[in-house]
C-alpha positions in Angstrom: 0.1 0.1 0.2 1.2 3.8 -0.5 1.4 6.2 1.9 -2.3 7.6 1.4 -3.7 4.4 1.1 -1.9 3.6 4.9 -3.6 7.3 6.2 -6.6 6.8 4.8 -7.0 2.9 6.7 -5.4 4.5 10.0 -8.2 7.1 9.9 -11.3 4.7 8.9 -10.2 2.5 11.8 -9.8 5.2 14.3 -13.4 6.3 13.1 -14.7 2.9 13.5 -13.3 3.1 17.4 -15.1 5.9 18.2 -18.3 5.5 16.3 -18.9 1.6 16.7 -19.8 1.6 20.3 -22.8 4.4 19.6 -24.5 2.5 16.8 -27.7 1.3 17.3 -28.2 3.0 20.8 -30.9 5.8 20.9 -28.6 8.7 22.3 -26.9 8.1 18.7 -30.4 9.5 17.2 -31.0 12.4 19.1 -31.0 15.4 17.3 -28.3 17.9 18.5 -28.8 20.3 15.9 -28.8 21.8 12.9 -25.8 21.6 10.2 -24.8 24.7 8.0 -26.4 23.1 5.2 -30.1 23.0 6.9 -29.5 18.9 7.8 -30.2 17.6 11.0 -27.1 16.7 13.2 -27.5 13.5 15.6 -26.1 12.4 18.5 -23.5 10.2 16.8 -22.3 13.2 15.0 -20.8 15.0 18.1 -18.6 11.8 18.3 -16.9 12.8 15.2 -15.6 16.2 15.5 
């Protein structure tokens, strides 16, 4: 694999570690606000900031 691929694989792995425990939980679907584009922001979105 090249450098960019390694970086992306690492990033995806780290993101998975943060998001996976919240998947399927009611709190992950709580409305946390509205994004700049007008979309609903969910509780799980807060975990990835």
